[in-house]
N, C-alpha and C positions, 0 to 999 in steps of 0.2 A: 816396651822398648825399656830395657833399663836407661839409668840415670845417674851419672858419677857427678859427686859434690863435696866437696872440703869442708873439713870441719877438724877445729882443732890439728894437730899434727898428723892428723891422717885422711884416709879417706870412705865413703859409705858408698855402695855402690844402694842407690833404690828400687823398687820393684814395682808393678803397676799392682792392686788386688787382684788374686786369682795366680799372681806372678805364674810366670814360666817353668814353674816345677810339675813335674807330671806325680804318678803312685809312686811310691817308695820313701820319699820325700817327708823333712816333720820340719817346721819352721819352730822352733824353740827361743824364747825370752832366756838370757844369760841370765844367772842368779848370783850375786856379788857379796853372800849375807855368810861372811866367816864362820859362824856357829852354828848354819845352817848345815857349811862343807862338813862340818867335825861329825854333826850327825849323823850325817851320811856316811861320811867312811867306816862310822861304826858299824851300819848296816849293814855296808860291801865288806867288813869283812867278815861278818855275823853269815850273809850270804853267803858269801865263796866257802867258808868252809860247811856249811850246812850243803852247799853244792857239790862239792867234793865229796863229800862222804856218800850223800844219797847216787852219786856215780858209781864211787866203790861198789855199795852194796847192787845195785842191780846188775853187777858182772859179778856176781856172788864172791866179793871179796878179791879178788883179781886186778890187782893194779896197774898193773903192765902197760897195757893198752890206753888206759884212763890216764895216766900221768902223760898221755903225747895228746889225744883228744882235750881234757881239763885245761888247758889256757888256752887254746884256740877256742871252744865254748865261752871262757870265760871271757877274754876279751872281746869275742861279740856281744855279747850282753850289756857291759863294761861301757862298752865303743857310744851307745846310745847316751848315756848320762854324763861322758865325758866332756863332750864340746860343750856342755850345761850349766859350766861351775868357774868361776874368773878370781881372781885375786882381790879383794876391796879395792885396792889402790884403784883400779878401773873401773868404777862406777857408773864414772860420767860419762861412758863409752854406749850406757845403755842399749847394749847391744843385743839383736837378733840371731841366732844361725841358721841355715840350712843344715841338715841333719841327713846326709844320705850313706847308707851299709852299702861299698862294693858289692856286688854279686861278681862269684867268679867269671862269669861271661864278660864282663862289662874293662875288667883289666886289660886285654889287649888294645883296646877304643882308648888307655892312658894317653 
């Protein structure tokens, strides 16, 4: 059973160990280290360029379809990382997040 408790200026929801989450969910600790964020941003930028170029090569250099597909694929890959970084001013929250990538068949249930 979930538990709601007040902390500072917000609320925290606690779940029992093992939690109510099934497959396809990740529980991740949020990182508040600005220096690490800069390193990760540089790596993401390099990986994005490499990923785009590899996609072009797989298609024989024709970028028309890849220009449409790339943003969707890039967003899917990046959406796993983005919930795990937060500005250093919020370090006191010591936050964990449940990360779940919505699947196409789940949208009607929102």
